[in-house]
Structures are given as C-alpha cells and as structure tokens.
C-alpha positions, 0 to 999 in steps of 0.5 A: 551940613552946618550953615557956616564954615566947611564941611566934607561929603561923599569926598566933596568939600563944600563952603558955606560963607555968603555963598556956597562952593563946592571943591575937591582939591583935598581928595585929589591931592590926597589921591595924587599923593597916594601914587607919587603923582604929587609932583609930576608936571601937569599937562593940557591933555594926556596924550598927543591925539593922533598917536597910535597905541600898539601892544608892548610885548616885551613890556612889564606886567602892571598891577590891575588893582594898583591901575583901578586906583588910579583911575 
C-alpha cells in the first residue's frame, strides 16, 4: 500500500493522509446498484421484531443464486 492516497485492498478502501481510514462505501454502493436497491428507502431495522414469518404457498419462486448474491 502506498503511504499517501487511496488504495483498494480486499474490497476495502484505505485512505492514508494524516491517519488511516478504512471504508467499504464504494463496494456496497456497487452491490446496491447491481440489485436495483440503490434508490431504496433506508430503514433502521430490516423488519419488525415481533413479526412471525409463515411459508407463502402461493408465492413465486426466488432465484437462489440471486438471493445469495444479495446476502
């Protein structure tokens, strides 16, 4: 890594100028754009905590590869 400037290493953006800061903002923005979530509204938590999930028998099939890519 250079002593000054910006370097990318293992999807981490490392800036060294007076101190060292590490960020993944460029990587996660790229992932959000890839899955069409870059314009989504932010939430403090992904779902309500007292919520109970049930199997949706009439739902559509979800691509396992795409779902794993999002995670």
